[in-house]
C-alpha positions in Angstrom: 122.9 108.2 98.8 124.6 111.3 100.2 125.9 111.8 103.7 126.6 115.0 105.6 128.5 115.5 108.9 128.0 118.3 111.3 129.9 119.4 114.4 126.9 119.6 116.6 123.6 117.7 116.9 121.7 121.0 116.5 123.4 121.8 113.2 122.7 118.2 112.0 119.0 118.5 113.1 118.5 121.8 111.3 119.9 120.5 108.1 117.8 117.2 108.1 114.7 119.2 109.0 115.4 121.6 106.1 115.8 118.7 103.7 112.5 117.3 104.9 110.7 120.6 104.7 111.9 121.2 101.2 110.6 117.8 100.1 107.2 118.6 101.6 107.0 122.0 100.0 107.9 120.6 96.6 105.1 118.0 96.9 102.6 120.7 98.0 103.6 122.8 95.0 103.3 119.9 92.6 100.1 118.2 93.8 98.6 120.3 96.6 99.3 117.4 99.0 102.3 115.8 100.6 102.5 112.3 102.0 105.1 111.7 104.6 106.4 109.0 106.9 107.6 110.1 110.4 110.0 108.1 112.5 110.3 108.4 116.2 113.0 107.9 118.9 115.4 110.0 120.9 117.5 110.6 117.7 114.7 112.7 116.2 114.0 115.2 119.1 116.1 118.0 117.7 115.0 117.4 114.1 111.4 117.7 115.1 112.2 121.0 116.9 113.3 122.5 113.6 110.7 120.8 111.4 107.7 122.1 113.4 109.2 125.6 113.2 109.6 125.5 109.4 107.9 128.3 107.6 105.8 127.9 104.5 104.3 124.5 105.1 100.5 124.2 105.1 100.2 121.2 107.4 96.5 120.9 106.7 97.5 119.5 103.3 99.9 116.9 104.7 99.1 113.2 105.1 101.2 111.3 107.7 102.0 107.7 108.3 104.4 106.4 110.9 107.0 103.6 110.9 106.1 101.3 113.7 104.4 100.7 117.0 104.8 98.2 119.9 102.2 95.5 120.0 100.1 95.6 123.1 100.6 99.3 124.0 97.8 101.7 124.2 98.4 105.2 122.6 98.3 106.7 126.1 101.3 104.7 127.3 104.3 107.0 127.7 106.5 104.7 125.6 103.9 104.4 122.8 105.2 105.8 119.5 101.9 107.3 118.9 102.1 109.2 122.2 105.5 110.5 121.0 104.2 111.6 117.6 101.3 113.5 119.1 103.4 115.2 121.7 106.4 116.2 119.6 104.9 116.6 116.2 101.2 116.5 115.5 100.0 118.7 118.5 102.6 121.3 117.5 101.9 121.6 113.7 98.1 121.6 114.0 95.6 119.5 112.2 96.9 117.4 109.3 94.8 116.4 106.3 95.0 112.8 107.6 97.2 110.7 109.9 97.2 107.0 109.8 98.7 105.6 113.0 99.6 102.0 113.8 97.2 100.6 116.3 99.5 98.6 118.5 96.6 97.5 120.7 94.7 95.9 117.8 93.2 92.5 118.7 94.6 91.1 115.4 98.0 92.6 114.5 98.0 90.9 111.1 94.7 92.5 110.2 96.1 95.8 111.3 99.0 95.3 108.9 96.6 94.7 106.1 94.5 97.8 107.0 97.6 100.0 106.9 98.9 98.4 103.7 95.7 99.3 101.8 96.0 102.9 103.1 99.6 103.5 102.3 99.4 102.0 98.8 96.9 104.8 98.1 99.3 107.4 99.3 102.7 107.2 97.6 105.3 108.6 100.0 107.1 111.9 99.2 109.5 111.7 102.0 110.3 109.4 104.9 112.1 110.6 108.1 114.1 107.7 109.5 116.9 106.8 111.9 119.2 103.9 112.4 119.0 101.7 115.5 122.1 100.7 117.5 121.9 97.3 116.0 121.4 98.7 112.5 117.7 98.3 112.5 115.5 100.4 110.2 112.1 101.0 111.7 111.6 97.9 113.8 113.2 95.6 111.2 115.9 94.1 113.4 118.6 91.9 111.9 118.3 89.7 110.0 115.6 91.9 108.3 113.3 90.7 105.5 114.6 92.5 102.4 112.2 90.6 100.0 108.6 91.0 101.2 106.5 93.5 99.4 104.0 93.6 102.3 103.9 97.2 103.4 103.6 96.4 107.2 104.8 93.4 109.1 104.5 91.8 112.6 108.2 91.6 113.8 110.1 90.3 116.8 112.3 92.7 118.6 115.8 91.4 119.3 117.6 91.8 122.6 119.9 94.6 121.5 116.9 96.6 120.2 115.0 96.1 123.4 118.1 97.2 125.5 118.3 100.4 123.4 114.6 101.2 124.2 115.2 100.7 127.9 118.5 102.6 127.8 116.9 105.6 126.2 114.5 105.7 129.2 111.3 104.7 127.4 110.9 101.7 129.7 112.0 101.1 133.3 113.7 97.8 132.3 114.4 95.6 129.3 111.8 93.2 130.6 109.2 95.9 130.2 109.9 96.3 126.5 107.4 94.4 124.3 108.7 91.5 122.4 106.8 92.3 119.2 105.9 95.3 117.1 104.2 96.3 113.9 106.7 97.8 111.5 106.8 99.3 108.0 108.7 96.9 105.8 112.1 97.6 104.3 110.6 97.5 100.7 107.9 99.9 101.7 110.4 102.4 103.2 112.4 102.3 100.0 109.3 103.3 98.0 109.5 106.8 99.4 110.6 109.3 96.9 113.1 110.7 99.4 114.7 109.3 102.5 116.0 111.7 105.2 118.0 109.8 107.9 118.9 111.6 111.1 121.5 109.7 113.1 123.3 111.4 116.0 125.4 110.1 118.9 128.4 108.0 119.5 126.3 105.0 120.4 125.2 104.9 116.7 128.8 105.0 115.3 129.0 101.2 114.7 125.6 101.1 113.0 126.5 104.1 110.8 129.8 102.5 109.8 128.1 99.2 108.9 125.2 100.9 107.2 127.1 103.3 105.0 130.4 101.6 104.3 129.7 97.9 104.8 127.9 95.5 102.5 124.2 95.7 101.9 122.9 92.9 104.1 119.9 91.9 106.2 122.4 91.7 109.1 122.5 95.5 109.0 119.0 96.5 107.8 119.9 100.2 107.5 122.5 99.3 104.9 119.7 99.1 102.3 119.7 102.9 102.1 122.8 102.6 99.9 120.5 101.4 97.2 118.1 104.4 97.4 118.8 107.1 94.7 117.5 109.9 96.8 118.6 109.3 100.4 120.2 111.9 102.5 122.0 110.9 105.7 122.6 113.6 108.4 125.2 112.7 111.1 126.9 114.5 113.9 130.6 114.0 114.4 130.3 111.3 117.2 128.0 109.2 115.0 130.4 109.6 112.0 133.5 108.9 114.1 134.1 105.4 112.7 133.6 106.3 109.0 136.6 106.3 106.7 135.0 108.7 104.2 134.0 111.9 106.1 132.8 114.7 103.8 132.3 117.9 105.6 129.3 120.1 105.3 
């Protein structure tokens, strides 16, 4: 794992997008196809701005999965993570080779997990774009996360702090409006990506960053598992990195 700290959010976003673009281009050169995982959330806005503007990527040869979706939300719902992906990424890069989205409105969420599991096992991931939650969650794996299951996707319960974050970022009018459950890519499946690119801005993430990068690897801070990934790059702005003891400068 390597971490990089930047003075501004835009500098951080440009660097994380550059790392992601490089991984995609490398896969395209090697195999003629790149398989990617795209995370969502307010922390990824600026990164997407730079990624969609990247030169030299043939997006028609890219297969996309995403990390998670609320159970019970239609893709047209403004807080749906599929709505986010289409608006900020897919509609801006043009047609992909394929995109496999989590159907949060599926009548049987467990069966939806199985459907996605079969698909992703046939598409080894080249790079996953991730973030850290305020409670240290990775995707929607809230603490204490399941570090053991090999199932690619899981039905998970969202804890109170996670739901407060979603409301606080403006996706929902109140905490009561945030769904209680979601479908999430599992910790072990995330770790199977050849490269992880974590983009984590803002002071509100400083506690999670400290625990994830300098604390013990523990299900109580799911993002701490990135310490065990050999090819993980964490991009921070100065507020997010403010509680770190080891602060390398880019």
